[in-house]
PyMOL commands that place a pseudoatom at each C-alpha (Angstrom):
pseudoatom trace, name=CA, resn=LEU, resi=1, chain=A, elem=C, hetatm=0, pos=[105.931, -91.572, -196.405]
pseudoatom trace, name=CA, resn=LYS, resi=2, chain=A, elem=C, hetatm=0, pos=[106.159, -94.132, -199.002]
pseudoatom trace, name=CA, resn=THR, resi=3, chain=A, elem=C, hetatm=0, pos=[104.194, -98.030, -199.682]
pseudoatom trace, name=CA, resn=SER, resi=4, chain=A, elem=C, hetatm=0, pos=[105.227, -100.740, -198.952]
pseudoatom trace, name=CA, resn=ILE, resi=5, chain=A, elem=C, hetatm=0, pos=[102.989, -103.804, -199.292]
pseudoatom trace, name=CA, resn=LYS, resi=6, chain=A, elem=C, hetatm=0, pos=[99.451, -104.190, -200.055]
pseudoatom trace, name=CA, resn=ILE, resi=7, chain=A, elem=C, hetatm=0, pos=[97.267, -106.933, -198.882]
pseudoatom trace, name=CA, resn=SER, resi=8, chain=A, elem=C, hetatm=0, pos=[93.934, -107.651, -201.019]
pseudoatom trace, name=CA, resn=ALA, resi=9, chain=A, elem=C, hetatm=0, pos=[90.896, -108.158, -197.854]
pseudoatom trace, name=CA, resn=CYS, resi=10, chain=A, elem=C, hetatm=0, pos=[91.280, -111.931, -197.313]
pseudoatom trace, name=CA, resn=GLN, resi=11, chain=A, elem=C, hetatm=0, pos=[90.315, -114.676, -194.115]
pseudoatom trace, name=CA, resn=GLU, resi=12, chain=A, elem=C, hetatm=0, pos=[93.428, -113.242, -192.639]
pseudoatom trace, name=CA, resn=THR, resi=13, chain=A, elem=C, hetatm=0, pos=[92.278, -109.416, -192.900]
pseudoatom trace, name=CA, resn=TYR, resi=14, chain=A, elem=C, hetatm=0, pos=[89.035, -110.097, -191.348]
pseudoatom trace, name=CA, resn=GLY, resi=15, chain=A, elem=C, hetatm=0, pos=[88.371, -109.357, -194.954]
pseudoatom trace, name=CA, resn=GLU, resi=16, chain=A, elem=C, hetatm=0, pos=[89.841, -105.723, -195.132]
pseudoatom trace, name=CA, resn=HIS, resi=17, chain=A, elem=C, hetatm=0, pos=[91.797, -104.222, -197.643]
pseudoatom trace, name=CA, resn=VAL, resi=18, chain=A, elem=C, hetatm=0, pos=[95.591, -103.641, -196.120]
pseudoatom trace, name=CA, resn=GLN, resi=19, chain=A, elem=C, hetatm=0, pos=[98.047, -101.015, -197.074]
pseudoatom trace, name=CA, resn=VAL, resi=20, chain=A, elem=C, hetatm=0, pos=[101.065, -100.633, -195.188]
pseudoatom trace, name=CA, resn=TYR, resi=21, chain=A, elem=C, hetatm=0, pos=[103.657, -97.416, -195.597]
pseudoatom trace, name=CA, resn=ILE, resi=22, chain=A, elem=C, hetatm=0, pos=[106.887, -96.703, -194.808]
pseudoatom trace, name=CA, resn=CYS, resi=23, chain=A, elem=C, hetatm=0, pos=[107.251, -93.562, -192.950]
pseudoatom trace, name=CA, resn=VAL, resi=24, chain=A, elem=C, hetatm=0, pos=[110.822, -92.611, -191.431]
pseudoatom trace, name=CA, resn=THR, resi=25, chain=A, elem=C, hetatm=0, pos=[111.168, -89.350, -189.520]
pseudoatom trace, name=CA, resn=ASP, resi=26, chain=A, elem=C, hetatm=0, pos=[113.684, -87.807, -186.643]
pseudoatom trace, name=CA, resn=ASP, resi=27, chain=A, elem=C, hetatm=0, pos=[109.757, -86.183, -185.231]
pseudoatom trace, name=CA, resn=ALA, resi=28, chain=A, elem=C, hetatm=0, pos=[107.768, -87.423, -182.444]
pseudoatom trace, name=CA, resn=ILE, resi=29, chain=A, elem=C, hetatm=0, pos=[105.659, -89.885, -183.038]
pseudoatom trace, name=CA, resn=LYS, resi=30, chain=A, elem=C, hetatm=0, pos=[102.064, -88.575, -181.613]
pseudoatom trace, name=CA, resn=ILE, resi=31, chain=A, elem=C, hetatm=0, pos=[99.830, -91.967, -180.928]
pseudoatom trace, name=CA, resn=ASN, resi=32, chain=A, elem=C, hetatm=0, pos=[95.458, -90.903, -181.773]
pseudoatom trace, name=CA, resn=LEU, resi=33, chain=A, elem=C, hetatm=0, pos=[94.075, -92.049, -178.377]
pseudoatom trace, name=CA, resn=GLU, resi=34, chain=A, elem=C, hetatm=0, pos=[91.031, -91.643, -179.909]
pseudoatom trace, name=CA, resn=GLU, resi=35, chain=A, elem=C, hetatm=0, pos=[92.236, -95.204, -182.608]
pseudoatom trace, name=CA, resn=ILE, resi=36, chain=A, elem=C, hetatm=0, pos=[93.813, -97.025, -179.932]
pseudoatom trace, name=CA, resn=SER, resi=37, chain=A, elem=C, hetatm=0, pos=[95.248, -96.158, -176.198]
pseudoatom trace, name=CA, resn=GLU, resi=38, chain=A, elem=C, hetatm=0, pos=[98.690, -96.515, -175.780]
pseudoatom trace, name=CA, resn=GLY, resi=39, chain=A, elem=C, hetatm=0, pos=[101.705, -97.485, -178.644]
pseudoatom trace, name=CA, resn=ALA, resi=40, chain=A, elem=C, hetatm=0, pos=[105.379, -98.654, -178.047]
pseudoatom trace, name=CA, resn=PHE, resi=41, chain=A, elem=C, hetatm=0, pos=[108.370, -99.322, -180.121]
pseudoatom trace, name=CA, resn=PHE, resi=42, chain=A, elem=C, hetatm=0, pos=[109.892, -102.387, -180.536]
pseudoatom trace, name=CA, resn=SER, resi=43, chain=A, elem=C, hetatm=0, pos=[113.435, -104.534, -182.362]
pseudoatom trace, name=CA, resn=LEU, resi=44, chain=A, elem=C, hetatm=0, pos=[111.948, -106.545, -185.033]
pseudoatom trace, name=CA, resn=ALA, resi=45, chain=A, elem=C, hetatm=0, pos=[114.862, -109.596, -183.187]
pseudoatom trace, name=CA, resn=GLN, resi=46, chain=A, elem=C, hetatm=0, pos=[112.307, -108.788, -179.742]
pseudoatom trace, name=CA, resn=ILE, resi=47, chain=A, elem=C, hetatm=0, pos=[109.199, -109.000, -182.938]
pseudoatom trace, name=CA, resn=GLN, resi=48, chain=A, elem=C, hetatm=0, pos=[110.070, -111.966, -183.628]
pseudoatom trace, name=CA, resn=LYS, resi=49, chain=A, elem=C, hetatm=0, pos=[111.070, -113.843, -180.337]
pseudoatom trace, name=CA, resn=GLU, resi=50, chain=A, elem=C, hetatm=0, pos=[107.501, -112.544, -179.336]
pseudoatom trace, name=CA, resn=LEU, resi=51, chain=A, elem=C, hetatm=0, pos=[105.975, -114.698, -182.327]
pseudoatom trace, name=CA, resn=SER, resi=52, chain=A, elem=C, hetatm=0, pos=[107.759, -117.596, -181.784]
pseudoatom trace, name=CA, resn=ILE, resi=53, chain=A, elem=C, hetatm=0, pos=[106.898, -118.008, -178.102]
pseudoatom trace, name=CA, resn=ASN, resi=54, chain=A, elem=C, hetatm=0, pos=[103.803, -116.509, -177.662]
pseudoatom trace, name=CA, resn=PRO, resi=55, chain=A, elem=C, hetatm=0, pos=[102.345, -116.523, -180.692]
pseudoatom trace, name=CA, resn=ALA, resi=56, chain=A, elem=C, hetatm=0, pos=[98.529, -116.646, -179.558]
pseudoatom trace, name=CA, resn=GLN, resi=57, chain=A, elem=C, hetatm=0, pos=[99.004, -112.700, -178.315]
pseudoatom trace, name=CA, resn=PHE, resi=58, chain=A, elem=C, hetatm=0, pos=[98.838, -111.671, -182.401]
pseudoatom trace, name=CA, resn=THR, resi=59, chain=A, elem=C, hetatm=0, pos=[96.586, -111.444, -185.063]
pseudoatom trace, name=CA, resn=SER, resi=60, chain=A, elem=C, hetatm=0, pos=[96.526, -113.068, -188.604]
pseudoatom trace, name=CA, resn=SER, resi=61, chain=A, elem=C, hetatm=0, pos=[96.510, -109.830, -189.358]
pseudoatom trace, name=CA, resn=PHE, resi=62, chain=A, elem=C, hetatm=0, pos=[99.667, -108.955, -187.340]
pseudoatom trace, name=CA, resn=LYS, resi=63, chain=A, elem=C, hetatm=0, pos=[101.225, -112.144, -188.641]
pseudoatom trace, name=CA, resn=LEU, resi=64, chain=A, elem=C, hetatm=0, pos=[100.715, -111.590, -192.180]
pseudoatom trace, name=CA, resn=LEU, resi=65, chain=A, elem=C, hetatm=0, pos=[101.570, -108.279, -192.556]
pseudoatom trace, name=CA, resn=PHE, resi=66, chain=A, elem=C, hetatm=0, pos=[104.619, -108.623, -190.605]
pseudoatom trace, name=CA, resn=ASN, resi=67, chain=A, elem=C, hetatm=0, pos=[106.406, -111.589, -192.152]
pseudoatom trace, name=CA, resn=GLN, resi=68, chain=A, elem=C, hetatm=0, pos=[105.381, -109.392, -195.612]
pseudoatom trace, name=CA, resn=ILE, resi=69, chain=A, elem=C, hetatm=0, pos=[106.905, -106.275, -194.751]
pseudoatom trace, name=CA, resn=ARG, resi=70, chain=A, elem=C, hetatm=0, pos=[110.067, -107.795, -193.803]
pseudoatom trace, name=CA, resn=ASP, resi=71, chain=A, elem=C, hetatm=0, pos=[110.682, -110.063, -196.968]
pseudoatom trace, name=CA, resn=ALA, resi=72, chain=A, elem=C, hetatm=0, pos=[109.405, -107.290, -199.036]
pseudoatom trace, name=CA, resn=GLU, resi=73, chain=A, elem=C, hetatm=0, pos=[111.986, -104.025, -197.196]
pseudoatom trace, name=CA, resn=ASN, resi=74, chain=A, elem=C, hetatm=0, pos=[114.754, -107.093, -196.538]
pseudoatom trace, name=CA, resn=ILE, resi=75, chain=A, elem=C, hetatm=0, pos=[114.731, -106.154, -192.542]
pseudoatom trace, name=CA, resn=SER, resi=76, chain=A, elem=C, hetatm=0, pos=[117.407, -107.614, -191.095]
pseudoatom trace, name=CA, resn=LEU, resi=77, chain=A, elem=C, hetatm=0, pos=[116.325, -108.719, -188.066]
pseudoatom trace, name=CA, resn=ASN, resi=78, chain=A, elem=C, hetatm=0, pos=[120.162, -107.637, -186.463]
pseudoatom trace, name=CA, resn=LYS, resi=79, chain=A, elem=C, hetatm=0, pos=[118.699, -104.280, -187.271]
pseudoatom trace, name=CA, resn=ILE, resi=80, chain=A, elem=C, hetatm=0, pos=[119.237, -101.831, -184.051]
pseudoatom trace, name=CA, resn=GLU, resi=81, chain=A, elem=C, hetatm=0, pos=[115.859, -99.779, -183.702]
pseudoatom trace, name=CA, resn=PHE, resi=82, chain=A, elem=C, hetatm=0, pos=[114.423, -97.820, -180.850]
pseudoatom trace, name=CA, resn=GLU, resi=83, chain=A, elem=C, hetatm=0, pos=[112.606, -100.125, -178.428]
pseudoatom trace, name=CA, resn=GLY, resi=84, chain=A, elem=C, hetatm=0, pos=[110.174, -98.070, -175.714]
pseudoatom trace, name=CA, resn=LYS, resi=85, chain=A, elem=C, hetatm=0, pos=[106.823, -96.643, -175.338]
pseudoatom trace, name=CA, resn=ILE, resi=86, chain=A, elem=C, hetatm=0, pos=[104.887, -93.865, -177.796]
for i in range(1, 86): cmd.bond("trace and resi %d" % i, "trace and resi %d" % (i + 1))
show_as sticks, trace
zoom trace
């Protein structure tokens, strides 16, 4: 588990302090159904495409975090990643 970025409370995060972690695992990811109803994986390229086509479907927090994490981690949008439902 690695800390990626920290963001102080601001308008884009709806007044919440945010800390993002990066984790690499070969284990199956299990979601907490008390927290979210479903989860899925998307490639960075697909997320970037969806952000440009339909930005209204994403919260301001997500847009801020996605761009900062991508830039902070120097992540290539061409990187091959798993896509699918959890």
